[in-house]
C-alpha positions in Angstrom: 183.0 -19.8 55.5 181.0 -17.7 53.1 181.8 -14.1 52.3 178.9 -12.0 53.7 180.5 -8.7 52.7 179.8 -8.9 49.0 176.5 -7.6 47.6 175.1 -11.2 47.4 176.6 -12.0 50.8 174.9 -9.0 52.5 171.6 -9.9 50.9 171.9 -13.5 52.1 172.9 -12.3 55.6 169.7 -10.2 55.8 167.7 -13.2 54.7 169.4 -15.5 57.2 168.3 -13.1 59.9 164.7 -12.5 58.7 163.4 -15.6 56.7 161.3 -18.2 58.5 161.9 -21.1 56.1 165.0 -22.4 54.4 165.1 -25.5 52.1 167.6 -28.1 53.3 168.6 -30.6 50.6 170.3 -33.8 51.6 171.0 -36.8 49.4 169.8 -40.3 49.9 172.2 -43.3 49.6 170.8 -43.9 46.1 171.8 -40.4 45.0 168.2 -38.9 45.1 168.2 -35.3 46.4 165.7 -34.8 49.3 164.7 -31.1 49.8 162.9 -30.3 53.0 161.6 -27.0 54.2 162.9 -26.3 57.7 163.0 -23.7 60.5 166.4 -22.5 61.3 168.5 -20.1 63.4 171.5 -18.3 62.0 174.0 -18.3 64.9 177.8 -18.1 65.1 178.1 -18.2 61.3 176.3 -21.6 61.2 172.7 -22.6 60.5 171.1 -24.5 63.3 168.1 -26.7 62.5 166.1 -28.9 64.8 164.7 -32.2 63.6 162.5 -35.0 64.9 164.3 -38.2 65.5 164.5 -41.0 62.9 163.9 -38.6 59.9 165.3 -39.4 56.5 167.3 -36.2 56.5 169.3 -37.4 59.5 170.1 -40.7 57.9 171.1 -38.8 54.7 173.4 -36.5 56.7 175.0 -39.5 58.5 176.0 -41.1 55.3 176.8 -37.8 53.3 177.2 -34.6 55.2 177.3 -32.4 52.1 174.1 -30.4 51.9 172.6 -27.4 50.1 170.3 -24.7 51.5 168.2 -22.3 49.6 165.5 -19.7 50.1 162.3 -19.4 48.1 162.7 -17.0 45.2 160.6 -13.9 44.6 157.5 -14.5 42.4 159.5 -13.7 39.2 162.2 -16.3 40.0 164.8 -13.8 41.1 166.5 -13.3 44.5 168.2 -16.7 44.2 170.6 -17.8 47.0 172.0 -21.3 47.4 174.3 -22.1 50.3 176.4 -25.3 50.2 177.9 -26.7 53.3 178.5 -29.6 55.6 176.0 -30.8 58.2 176.4 -32.7 61.4 174.2 -33.6 64.3 175.3 -31.4 67.2 174.7 -33.1 70.5 176.2 -30.1 72.4 173.5 -27.7 71.1 171.0 -26.7 73.8 167.4 -27.9 73.5 165.4 -25.5 71.3 163.3 -24.2 74.2 166.5 -22.9 75.8 167.4 -20.8 72.8 165.7 -17.5 73.3 166.4 -16.3 69.8 164.8 -19.4 68.3 161.8 -19.3 70.5 161.2 -15.6 69.8 161.6 -16.2 66.1 159.1 -19.1 65.9 156.8 -18.3 68.9 153.7 -17.9 66.8 154.5 -20.8 64.6 155.0 -23.1 67.6 151.6 -21.9 69.0 150.0 -22.5 65.6 151.2 -26.1 65.8 149.3 -26.4 69.1 152.6 -26.7 71.0 154.6 -24.9 73.7 158.3 -24.3 73.4 158.9 -27.2 75.8 156.7 -29.7 73.9 158.2 -28.5 70.6 161.7 -29.1 72.1 160.7 -32.7 73.1 159.5 -33.4 69.6 162.3 -31.7 67.7 165.2 -32.9 69.9 167.9 -33.4 67.3 170.1 -30.4 66.6 171.7 -30.3 63.1 174.4 -27.6 62.5 175.3 -26.6 59.0 178.6 -24.9 58.3 178.3 -22.9 55.1 181.2 -23.3 52.7 179.9 -21.9 49.4 177.4 -19.4 48.2 176.0 -18.7 44.7 173.0 -16.7 43.5 171.7 -13.7 41.6 
């Protein structure tokens, strides 16, 4: 678990609650890092991400569960936060349309995609749960 009581930790905790996008970096079998912007929900001290099936990030996680997550910086390159952790597919997670907090957070973005929470849940049916283990930033 990461320490959210430090100055950096409190700043990251606020961002985990408010940001819409976090970058998930997985690693391909050949060692190539693969960053992907994803929607997420901070819940139970884990980061919950939903993915479409058969995506490279899922194959990467299956062969190497070590991941990194980071937010965009401010325009001057400050407000850096990098979270390292382990990722796993979570078959016990509810479908995204049954997570009120997720639907409320991304309601407009789901509409902007031309979807409903139900159709979005059908498309993004694979839950990935990241357990943070490290934090660095400035």
